[in-house]
N, C-alpha and C positions, 0 to 999 in steps of 0.2 A: 737567837734570831729572834726579832719582834715584828708582830703586822700589827700595823693602826693605817686603819679607816681614813683617805682623805675624803674629808666631809666639806670642806672649804669650798667654795667655787674658784678657781684658779685664773689668773689673766695673762694665757700664754702668750710666746710670741712664736707664729708659724704653728700653736696647734687650735683644735677648736677645744673650748670651755669643756664642751661635756666628755669628752675623751678623758682627763685627766680626775675629773671629779669622782668619775665611778673606779679609779685604780686606787692601789693600797702601798701605804709606804711602809717598807721594812726596815728597822731599825737594828743596830748589830753593834757594839761597843767596838771590836777587833776592825769590823768595815769603816767605820769612822772615821776614824783612827789613821788607815791605812789612806782614805781619801785624800785625808790633811795632809800627809805627808807626803804623796805625788803629786799633789797641785801647789802644792807652797811657794816652790820658783817661780811657775807659770805666775801663778797671782800675783807675784812680784814681778815679774819682768814686766807685767802688764801694769803696772803701775796703781795697784789694788791692796789693797789691806788684807792678808788670810784672818783675819778675826771676822771678817765683814761677809765673806763669800761662804756659802753652806754649799755643801752636796749630801743629797739626799735620794737614796734609793727605791725606784719604784717598782713595784711587782708585775711586771710586763713582761713577755717572753719577748717582744719584736725588738731589734737592734737599733736602739734610738737614745737621745737625751734631748733635753730641753732648756730653756732657760724661764724665768717668771718673773714677774715684777720684783724688785729690787736686785740683791746678788745672792740668788737662790738659783743651782744646777741641780735638774733632776738627770737620775742615768738611769736608764732601765736595767733591769735583771737579765734580759736578755742581750744586752751586748756585753757584761762580764761572762756569762756563760758559755758564747760564741767565741770570746776572743782568744787568740793564743796565747800573749804577753803580754807585760807591764804598760809596753810601747803603745800600744794599740790603743790601751784608755786613755792613756799620758797625751797621744794625736785629738781625739775626743773631747779632751778635760779641756786644752789649748782652743778648741774653736769655740766650745763652750764659753771660757771666760775672754773670750774674742769678741762675741755678743755683749756681754757684761763693760767692759771696756770700751767699744760703741757706742755704748748707752741707747742701744736698739729699745730696750724698751720703755725709754721716754721718750725715742724720737718716732714711735708708733703713728703716731700721729701726723708725721710727716709724708707717710704713703697714703695711710685712711682719709686725712683732709683733700688731697686734691680728688682722688677717688670719688667721695663724699659728693662733692661740688659737680665732679660730671652727672654722677646720676640725680642731684637734685636739678639741673640742670635740665637734664632731658627728661625729666617731670613735669616741669613747666611748659616746656613746647609741646609734650604730652599732649597735656589736658589742653593746650590749647586746640591744638589739634582733635579733639574730642570734640569739644565746646562748639568747634565750626562743621561738626557733622563726620569728621574722617575717621571713626572709628576707628580704624583697621588700621590706617596709617600711623593714628597715634598710640596701638598696642606695638607698632613697630619700632617707632623711633624710641618708645620706653624698651622696648628689649635693645635695641640697638646701644645705647646709654649707659643701661647694667652690663654690657659686655663690655663696651669702653671702661667703664669704672674699673670693673673684675681686672681689664689685661693692664688697667693702670696701675693698680694693687699687686697685682702679682710679678709686675717688673722691678717693682721696688724692693719685695722683699727677696727677689733674687740679687738684685745687687748688692743688700744686705749682707745675703750668704755669700756671694762671691767674695766679697771687703772683708769678713771673715774669715773665712777658711786664709788669705793673705796674711790676716791678725796671727790666726794659729801658727801657722809656718814660721812666722817672726819670731813669736813668744817663744816655741819650739828649739831654733834657732838659736836662740840667748841665753837658754839654761846647759844649750850641749844635748840635745836630746834628737833621735834621729825621727825623720819625717817618713820611716816606715813603715810605722804601725798608722799615722794616719792615711796613707796609700792602701793599707792591707783594711780597713775601714771602710772606705769609702766603696772598696771591691766586694767586702762583706753586702753594704747597704746595694749593690746593683744585684749583687744575685738575690738579696731578699725582694728586689724590684721583680727580676723575671719570675721568680716562685710567685708573687702576686699577681703577676701577669700585668702590673703597671707599665703603661705604655711608653717606648725609650726613643720617642721620633718625635715629640711635641713639648719643647721647653716652655713655650709660651703659657701653655696650661699649667704651669707648676709654682708652688711657692719656692722652690729648690730649684739651680741649675741642676741638668743630668750628672749622674755620678758618673760618668763615663769623661764629662766634660770637666768636672772637677782633678777629674784624677790627673787629665791630659795637661789640664794648669797646673794643678801643683807640684808635679813631677817633676819638670824640670827645675822647680825654685829648690824642691828640696835636696834632689842627687847633687846640686852645686853647692850645697852648704856642705863645711867640714864633719859633719856631726853625723850624713848621711850612714856613714857605714857605723857607725857606733853601736853595740850590741846593748840591750836593755839590762840596768843596773841589776847585778845577780841578787840582792839582796831582796830589793824590792821585788823581784818578778818570783822569787820564792814567797814572798807575802801573797802575792798576786796568784797562785797557784794554791796556797791555803783559801782564799778568800772564796774564788772560784769552784775550790771543793764543796765546803761548806753552803753554797748559794745554791749549787746543782741540788746538794743533799736535803736542801729545805723545799725548792720551789718544784722541783722534777718526781713523777710519780716513781718509789721506791723502786719497781723492776729496770726501770729506766736507769736508775742511780748504781743498780747492782752492773748492769752491763757497761755504763760510765768505767766502775769503779770496782771491777770484780772482786775475790776475796784473794788473789795472787796481787794485789798493786798495795804496798805496804806502807805507800807515801804518806806523810800526813794528810794530803788533801782528801786520801783515800778513807782515811780513820775520819775523818772530819764528816765528809758527804757521809758514810754506812752510819756512824753514829747517826746523824738525822733522820736516814730513811727508815733505822730500824725503829728508833724512837715513833715515829710519825706512823708506825704501821701495828705500831703496839706490840713490840718483842722490849722489854725495857733491859734486858740480861746482857741482848744479845747488844744493844744499844752501849752500857755501860762499860759492856767488852773490850768494846772502841776507844770509849775515852780512857780507862786504864791505859791501852796503850798510849794515848797520846801524853796523859799524866806521868808514864815513866822517862818518854821521850823528854818531854819538858816540865821536870815536877815542879820551876818556878814560873811557868809562863800563863798569867792570870787569866786568857783564852780559854787554855785546855782546862783549868779549873773552873772558869765557868760553866763552860759546858757540862762538865760532868757534875758539876752542882746542880746545875737548871736540871738534869734529866736525875737525878737522885731524888731532887724536891719534886717533880713532876709525877714519878713513880711510888710516891708517899711515904720515903725516905728521910724527913724531913731533919731527923736529930741526926744524918748520917750527911747530909747538906750542907750544915751549918757549919761545922769547921771548915770544910773545902772553899766553901765560899768567902768564909772569913780569910783564907789566906791566896782567893785570889784579889779582894778587897787590899790585902798587905801589898800585895804584886804592884797592883792598878790603884793609886790611891786618891786619884783624879778623875777615875772613870765610873759617872754617876749612873750606868745602865746595871753598873757589877753592883756598887753598893743599893741599888733600886733591888735589885734580886737578892742580896742578900736581909735588904730588911724585909720583903717578902717570905723569905723562910722564916723571920723571926717572928714576923707578924703570925704566919699558918701554926707555930706550933702553941699559943695560946699561951705560954709560960709569961705570965707579969714578972715576973725576973728578965726578961729580956725585952720590956716594952723598953726602956730605958734605951738602950744600946739601940733599938730601932728607929725610935724617935732619932736619935740623932745622926745617924746613917739615912736617913730620911731627906732631911733638913739638909744635910751637905749636898745632897745629888738633887735639891731643887734647885741650890743655891748655884750649883753648877749647871743645869738643865731643868728651866722652867717649862720644856715643854713635852715631856712627857704625863700624860694622862694617868700612864699607873700606877708611878711614882706619888701622885696627888692623892688616888685612891687608896693604895696603902698608908698614909700620913693620917686620910681620913678616918683610917680604920680607928686609929691607934689615937686620935681623938676621941671619935665616938667611944670607946671602951672606957676612958677615962672619966667620961661625962660631961668634955668640954665641948654641947652641943656646936657654940657660935664658931670656933675653928675648925670641927669636924663638917658644918655648913659651907663655909668658906674656902675649904679642901675640896668639898665635891664643887664647887661654883668654879674653882681653877682647872677641874677635868671637865666639865661640861662645856667648859669655853673653847676650851682645848677641841673639845671632839665635834665643838659646832653645833652643840644642841642649846640654843638660846634660850628655851623656856626653863629649861633646866640650870641652865647658871642666872638668869634672872630669879627663878624661886630662892635658890640657894643663898646667892647673894642678900638675897632680903631679909632671907631668916639669920645671918650674917651680922647684918648690920642692926639687927635688934639688940642681937646680943653683947656687941662689942662698946667699948667705951669708946665715945665718937673722937674724932682726930685721930687717934692711934693709927700706926701704920695698917693694923689690919682691918679698921673700919676703912681707911682711905682707898685699900684695896676692893673691897666688897663694894663701895660704890662704885668704884671704875669700871668692876663688871658689870654690875648691874644696869651703869647707865649704857653701857657698850650692847649687852643684851637685847635691853630695852629698846636701842635704837635700830637693832637687826629685826625685833619682832616686829613693829612700826614700817619698818621698808618690806616687809612680807604681807602685809595686812592692805598696805596699797597697792602691793602688784595682785591681789585679787580679785 
């Protein structure tokens, strides 16, 4: 499990930008593969291309998910840790895919536009009243206009949510998945609202319909579907329990982890959870005892091997980690994050004889996933040790660009351009990064 800070401003549907900008993105090869597998049929049912829909795990304990510009679905860690089975998660995913299929990012202006016009009109009328000497009346008009604009926009978003609920139900039915998980999610959401003392008697001040309303509207639809009593897929649910255990071990405090997964629990999920908890607590031997049991259960499982190798590496046992991670890569030859972890181990060894293997691995990793800053960092270390300063600078520019560090990206892209032959692919890439970073810096200066 890796943590990447979400530094760029996000244009969210129905959520404030500032809320997501401070959150962290969690990246894990097994989890991302799982998201792809449980969503593929739903994405196809919505008429979308699975290659274009990206699922991203957000480190946030609340029960939530949302869509941003493009086809990006963000899923809160709290949604997974609170869910009982894979069907609940699929119900949420079907809903979020409904937002994408409905073009709600693109259609955002349809709700904001009329609301803005009402606000502007009230501003003009209020200004006229103030100019005529009726200051209090003018302010009252302005307040009423703002309330009307807000009400119109909220009504628009509630309508979008209701339509998306129905779209999600359609996608679930198309692929033969039960809506029980969707209903369970809305009931959990309602329970969370009760805990947070969110009023349940005024739908008109909300971006979403009341959870009780959504349950009432959807229950009849789902119960009439032939798939209503279809249980979750056993194989997918088994994978879900693994993911849930891993995530609880990573995000919860160790005493809580041990409470949820006591030593008496010898399931895969429990071994995962305790391995992370022990590792985070500074007990590497206890953590490795858990990963040893995992590897014994699945000697060829790349994700068991990945975690075993990660804990060995982060415990300073680099030489022991390398062969384990080589086995993991051999079992999952298209998992860029596992490749990056092995590349990191090879770089950490500082053995010149391993530099070529590390470079090949890391280049394969960025070819499959260019959006991992840590991969670019490791590749930059290799170039720097070799004395290839321009490409080391280019790798750093890629890393800083992904991290939202415009000054760092611009400075390193400029250094890379200075040492690369004009017109080559690397030079063109450095030039692109420099232009984008420079534009970001110019916009920042204008905002000051």
